[in-house]
C-alpha positions in Angstrom: -98.2 75.7 39.1 -98.1 78.8 41.3 -99.5 82.0 40.0 -97.0 84.2 38.3 -99.1 87.2 39.2 -100.0 86.5 42.8 -101.3 89.0 45.4 -98.6 87.9 47.8 -95.9 88.3 45.1 -97.1 91.8 44.3 -97.2 92.8 48.0 -93.6 91.6 48.5 -92.6 93.6 45.4 -94.4 96.7 46.7 -92.5 96.4 50.0 -89.1 96.4 48.2 -89.9 99.1 45.6 -92.4 101.2 47.5 -90.0 102.5 50.1 -87.6 103.8 47.5 -90.4 105.3 45.3 -91.9 107.0 48.4 -88.6 108.6 48.9 -88.8 110.1 45.4 -92.2 111.6 46.2 -91.2 113.0 49.6 -88.1 114.7 48.2 -89.6 116.1 45.0 -92.6 117.3 47.0 -90.3 119.0 49.5 -88.3 120.6 46.7 -91.4 122.0 45.2 -93.5 123.1 48.3 -90.8 123.7 50.9 -88.1 125.2 48.8 -85.7 122.3 49.7 -82.6 122.0 47.6 -82.9 118.6 45.9 -79.6 116.9 44.9 -81.1 114.7 42.1 -77.9 112.9 41.5 -77.4 111.9 45.1 -81.1 111.0 45.5 -80.9 108.8 42.3 -77.9 107.0 43.8 -80.0 106.3 46.9 -82.7 104.8 44.8 -80.3 102.6 43.0 -78.9 101.3 46.3 -82.5 100.6 47.6 -83.3 98.7 44.5 -80.0 97.0 43.9 -80.2 93.3 42.9 -83.9 93.6 42.3 -84.6 91.8 39.0 -87.3 92.5 36.5 -89.1 95.3 34.7 -87.4 98.2 36.5 -84.4 97.4 34.4 -86.4 97.2 31.2 -88.2 100.5 32.1 -84.8 102.2 32.6 -83.7 101.1 29.1 -86.9 102.5 27.6 -86.8 105.8 29.6 -83.2 106.4 28.6 -84.3 106.9 25.0 -87.5 109.0 25.6 -86.2 112.6 25.9 -86.7 113.8 29.5 -89.5 111.4 30.5 -87.6 111.4 33.8 -84.6 113.4 35.1 -81.5 111.9 33.5 -79.8 111.4 36.9 -82.6 108.9 37.8 -82.5 107.1 34.4 -78.7 106.7 34.5 -78.8 105.2 38.0 -81.7 102.8 37.1 -79.8 101.7 34.0 -77.0 100.3 36.3 -79.4 97.9 38.0 -79.2 95.5 35.0 -75.4 95.2 35.1 -75.5 94.9 38.9 -78.0 92.1 39.2 -76.5 88.6 39.3 -78.0 85.6 37.5 -80.1 83.1 39.4 -78.3 80.0 40.6 -78.5 76.3 39.6 -81.3 75.4 42.1 -83.6 77.9 40.3 -82.5 76.7 36.9 -83.3 73.0 37.8 -86.7 74.0 39.3 -87.7 76.1 36.3 -86.6 73.5 33.7 -88.5 70.8 35.6 -91.6 72.9 35.7 -91.5 73.7 32.0 -90.3 70.4 30.5 -91.0 67.9 33.2 -88.8 66.1 35.8 -86.8 64.3 33.1 -85.9 67.5 31.3 -82.2 66.7 31.2 -82.8 63.8 28.9 -83.4 66.4 26.2 -79.9 67.7 26.4 -76.4 66.3 25.8 -75.1 69.1 28.0 -76.5 72.1 29.8 -74.3 74.9 31.2 -75.1 75.5 34.9 -73.8 79.1 34.7 -75.9 81.6 32.8 -74.3 83.0 29.6 -76.3 86.2 29.9 -78.5 87.7 32.6 -81.1 90.2 31.4 -84.0 92.1 32.9 -86.8 89.4 32.8 -84.8 86.2 32.4 -81.4 84.6 31.8 -79.8 82.6 29.0 -78.0 79.2 29.3 -76.0 77.6 26.6 -76.8 73.9 25.9 -76.5 71.1 23.4 -79.6 69.1 22.6 -79.7 65.3 22.5 -79.5 65.5 18.7 -76.3 67.7 18.9 -77.8 71.1 18.2 -76.2 74.1 20.0 -79.0 76.1 21.6 -79.7 79.0 23.9 -82.3 78.4 26.7 -83.9 81.6 27.9 -85.5 81.1 31.4 -87.9 83.6 32.9 -87.2 84.7 36.5 -89.7 83.6 39.1 -92.9 85.6 39.8 -92.2 88.1 37.0 -96.0 88.6 36.5 -96.2 90.0 40.0 -93.0 92.1 39.5 -94.4 93.7 36.3 -97.7 94.7 37.9 -96.1 96.0 41.0 -93.4 98.0 39.2 -95.8 99.5 36.7 -97.9 100.8 39.5 -94.8 102.3 41.2 -93.7 103.7 37.8 -97.1 105.4 37.4 -96.5 107.1 40.8 -93.0 108.3 39.8 -94.4 109.7 36.6 -97.2 111.5 38.4 -94.8 113.0 40.8 -92.4 114.1 38.1 -95.2 115.8 36.1 -96.0 117.9 39.2 -92.4 119.0 39.0 -92.1 119.4 35.2 -95.2 119.5 32.9 -93.3 119.6 29.6 -94.2 116.0 28.6 -97.3 114.2 29.7 -96.4 110.6 30.6 -99.8 109.0 30.4 -99.5 107.4 27.0 -95.8 106.5 27.7 -96.9 104.5 30.7 -99.7 102.8 28.7 -97.3 101.8 26.0 -94.6 100.5 28.4 -97.2 98.6 30.3 -98.5 96.7 27.3 -95.1 95.9 25.9 -93.8 94.6 29.3 -96.8 92.4 29.7 -96.2 91.0 26.3 -92.6 90.3 27.1 -93.6 87.8 29.8 -95.1 85.6 27.1 -92.2 83.6 25.6 -94.6 81.7 23.3 -95.4 85.1 21.8 -91.7 85.9 21.5 -91.2 82.7 19.6 -93.8 83.8 17.1 -92.2 87.2 16.9 -88.9 85.5 16.1 -90.6 83.5 13.3 -92.1 86.8 12.0 -88.6 88.4 11.9 -87.1 85.3 10.1 -89.8 85.9 7.5 -89.3 89.6 7.1 -85.5 89.4 7.0 -85.2 86.2 5.0 -83.5 88.0 2.1 -81.2 90.1 4.2 -77.9 88.3 4.1 -76.4 90.8 6.5 -78.8 89.8 9.3 -79.3 86.5 11.1 -82.4 85.8 13.3 -82.3 82.7 15.6 -84.8 79.9 15.0 -87.0 78.8 18.0 -87.0 75.1 19.0 -90.7 74.6 19.6 -90.5 71.2 21.3 -88.2 72.7 24.0 -90.1 76.0 24.5 -93.0 77.0 26.7 -94.6 80.3 28.0 -91.6 80.8 30.3 -88.8 78.9 28.5 -87.7 79.9 25.0 -85.1 77.6 23.3 -83.5 78.7 20.1 -80.4 77.9 18.1 -77.2 79.4 19.4 -75.7 82.2 17.3 -72.0 83.0 17.7 -71.1 86.7 17.7 -69.0 89.4 19.3 -70.2 92.6 21.2 -70.6 95.6 18.9 -68.4 97.7 21.1 -65.5 95.5 20.3 -65.5 97.1 16.8 -65.6 100.8 17.8 -61.9 101.2 17.0 -61.9 99.1 13.9 -61.2 100.5 10.4 -63.9 102.7 8.8 -65.0 100.0 6.2 -65.6 97.5 9.0 -67.6 100.0 11.1 -69.7 101.1 8.1 -70.5 97.5 7.2 -71.8 96.8 10.7 -73.8 100.0 10.8 -75.5 99.2 7.5 -76.4 95.8 8.8 -78.0 97.4 11.8 -79.8 99.9 9.6 -81.3 97.1 7.5 -82.2 94.9 10.5 -84.4 97.6 12.0 -85.8 99.5 9.0 -86.5 96.9 6.4 -89.3 95.5 8.7 -90.6 99.0 9.4 -90.8 100.4 5.9 -91.8 97.1 4.2 -94.1 95.6 6.9 -94.9 98.4 9.5 -93.2 96.5 12.3 -90.3 97.5 14.5 -87.9 95.9 17.0 -88.4 98.3 19.9 -85.4 97.3 22.0 -82.1 98.5 20.3 -79.8 98.2 23.3 -76.3 96.6 23.2 -77.4 93.3 24.6 -79.8 92.6 21.8 -77.4 92.2 18.9 -74.0 90.8 18.1 -71.6 91.0 15.2 -70.9 87.8 13.2 -67.4 86.9 12.0 -68.3 88.2 8.5 -69.5 91.5 10.1 -73.2 90.7 9.7 -75.6 91.2 12.5 -77.2 88.7 14.9 -80.5 90.2 15.9 -81.7 88.9 19.3 -84.5 89.2 21.9 -87.9 89.6 20.3 -90.1 90.3 23.3 -90.6 94.0 22.5 -92.0 94.1 19.0 -94.4 96.9 17.8 -96.9 96.5 15.0 -98.0 99.8 13.5 -101.0 100.7 11.4 -99.7 101.1 7.7 -100.9 104.8 7.9 -98.4 105.4 10.7 -95.5 104.4 8.3 -97.0 106.7 5.7 -97.0 109.5 8.2 -93.3 109.0 8.9 -92.5 109.4 5.2 -94.9 112.3 4.9 -93.1 114.2 7.7 -89.8 113.6 5.9 -91.3 115.1 2.8 -92.8 118.0 4.7 -89.5 118.9 6.3 -87.7 118.7 3.0 -90.2 121.0 1.2 -91.1 123.2 4.3 -94.8 122.2 3.9 -96.3 123.0 7.3 -99.8 121.6 6.5 -98.3 118.3 5.5 -96.2 118.2 8.7 -99.4 118.8 10.8 -101.1 116.0 8.8 -98.1 113.6 9.5 -98.2 114.4 13.3 -101.9 113.8 13.4 -101.5 110.5 11.6 -99.1 109.5 14.4 -101.7 110.5 17.0 -100.7 114.0 18.1 -103.7 116.3 18.6 -104.4 120.0 18.9 -101.2 121.0 17.0 -100.8 124.8 17.2 -98.2 126.7 15.3 -96.1 126.9 18.4 -96.4 123.2 19.1 -95.5 122.4 15.4 -92.4 124.6 15.7 -91.2 122.7 18.8 -92.0 119.2 17.4 -90.1 120.1 14.3 -87.0 120.9 16.3 -86.8 117.2 17.3 -88.0 115.9 13.9 -85.4 118.0 12.0 -82.7 116.5 14.2 -83.9 112.9 13.6 -84.3 113.4 9.9 -81.3 115.6 9.3 -78.9 112.7 8.2 -81.5 111.8 5.5 -81.8 115.3 4.0 -78.6 115.5 2.0 -77.3 113.1 -0.7 -73.8 112.7 0.8 -71.7 110.6 3.0 -71.8 111.8 6.6 -71.8 110.8 10.3 -75.2 110.4 11.9 -74.2 113.4 14.1 -71.2 115.7 13.8 -70.8 116.0 17.6 -69.0 113.2 19.4 -70.5 114.1 22.7 -71.5 110.5 23.5 -75.1 111.3 24.0 -77.1 111.2 20.8 -79.6 114.0 20.7 -79.3 114.9 24.4 -78.8 118.7 23.7 -81.7 118.8 21.2 -83.9 116.8 23.6 -83.2 119.3 26.4 -84.0 122.2 24.1 -87.3 120.6 23.1 -88.2 120.1 26.7 -87.6 123.7 27.6 -89.7 124.9 24.6 -92.5 122.5 25.4 -92.6 123.7 29.0 -93.1 127.3 27.7 -96.1 126.3 25.6 -97.8 124.2 28.2 -96.5 120.7 27.4 -97.5 117.9 25.0 -98.8 114.3 25.2 -96.8 112.0 23.0 -99.0 109.3 21.4 -98.4 105.7 22.3 -97.2 104.9 18.8 -94.4 107.5 19.1 -92.7 105.9 22.1 -91.0 102.9 20.6 -90.5 104.5 17.2 -88.6 107.3 18.9 -86.7 104.9 21.1 -85.6 102.9 18.0 -84.4 106.1 16.2 -82.4 107.3 19.3 -81.1 103.9 20.1 -79.8 103.2 16.6 -78.5 106.7 16.3 -76.4 106.1 19.4 -75.0 102.9 17.9 -74.1 104.7 14.7 -72.5 107.4 16.7 -70.4 105.0 18.8 -69.3 103.3 15.5 -68.4 106.7 14.0 -70.0 105.3 10.8 -69.8 107.5 7.7 -72.6 106.5 5.3 -74.9 108.1 2.7 -78.0 107.8 4.9 -80.1 109.6 2.3 -79.3 107.0 -0.3 -80.1 104.0 1.9 -83.3 105.6 3.2 -84.5 106.4 -0.3 -83.8 102.8 -1.3 -86.3 101.7 1.3 -89.1 104.2 0.6 -88.8 104.7 -3.2 -91.6 102.2 -4.1 -93.7 102.8 -0.9 -97.3 101.9 -1.3 -99.5 101.8 1.8 -101.8 99.2 0.4 -98.9 96.9 -0.5 -97.5 97.3 3.0 -100.9 96.4 4.5 -101.0 93.2 2.5 -97.4 92.3 3.3 -98.0 93.0 7.0 -101.1 90.8 7.1 -99.4 87.9 5.3 -96.3 88.0 7.5 -98.3 88.2 10.7 -100.5 85.3 9.6 -97.5 83.1 8.7 -96.0 83.6 12.1 -99.3 82.8 13.9 -99.9 86.5 14.7 -103.2 87.4 13.2 -104.2 90.8 12.1 -106.6 91.0 15.1 -103.8 90.3 17.6 -101.6 92.9 15.9 -104.3 95.5 16.4 -104.1 95.0 20.1 -100.4 96.1 20.0 -100.9 98.9 17.6 
């Protein structure tokens, strides 16, 4: 089997990506040192054209960066996000080669039917609908070729972009953001690991009637092929103009799907974008794609609750303790004030025992104005380095907030949040987490490598 992380593959990737990324550097350097007027929107469009049709981690990185406030200029993020929708799926010759490699030359004997056209094309792979020889409707997720090389090449180029941007704007250090993105992307290449993550989520959400998690089909899965039962569902945006009761029910299903695992087990699904869930006929949620899963130390969850309590009681010492539990360091009074601007925004729907929208503004960008204000204030005090643990937690909060805003859901968020944390016990969470990880074949030791 050819290497999925070959030097040749990386060099080809550098040739495609490097030219566009070098353009970022040249123009930003010129803007800073030569006083050139940089049109970021136009430059971002040029980058998208240079990278158009290029599959792989750049798409996934764009999704992540879109929900980390001002990690890159928004013009760049918005253009990179379009790469995913513009990249066509791989054709039937690729599908046949990949399936033969993963299941052997007689792979078609395992299926009664197998759709030649992909049902979904994503950043690292594409999904085909099929029926197994015993009549089960399944989804077959195939990884694109040479993704190992693509990940390593793109991560190096992303590091370059980050370093250039930090010369231009020092408000947020991107070192830990890059480290977290790197580890999560490398994990997403391992479909056997994703199958275990899926089993983990089936365990954690077993009692949640409003959430369905697919079941992996082990005998038809490998490191680069993941087969699971097919779940019927409709895109969430199909319901944005439905009646309020319908929209609220969908929103509560999403809330439970993400936060039951976090507050009960210290584990979060770090990829809340529109392609990773669907709405069932009964308005429950199908939760999909388990490549980007984050396991947190139980103390981190305790810190999330402590910060909520600190904001509610205006306890600055407790707030500092909470941020330090998350991994922030050297928190001055000025830094605390700025961090609390963002925290108060994220926690504000949980502060009052009443029915309300997640955000009163219908601007379409959840938290964008607050994030911009935070960046401006951070720049004044010399910047901050977000800890790795913060990256996907923040992403989940912003991503879900955006979903709730699109749905215009009106819910008592305070009541639902308190139902999750009222019996919180860090020792019990630690035991639940260890048991759930072990049952899914994810030992505590392996969870520590992701936490």
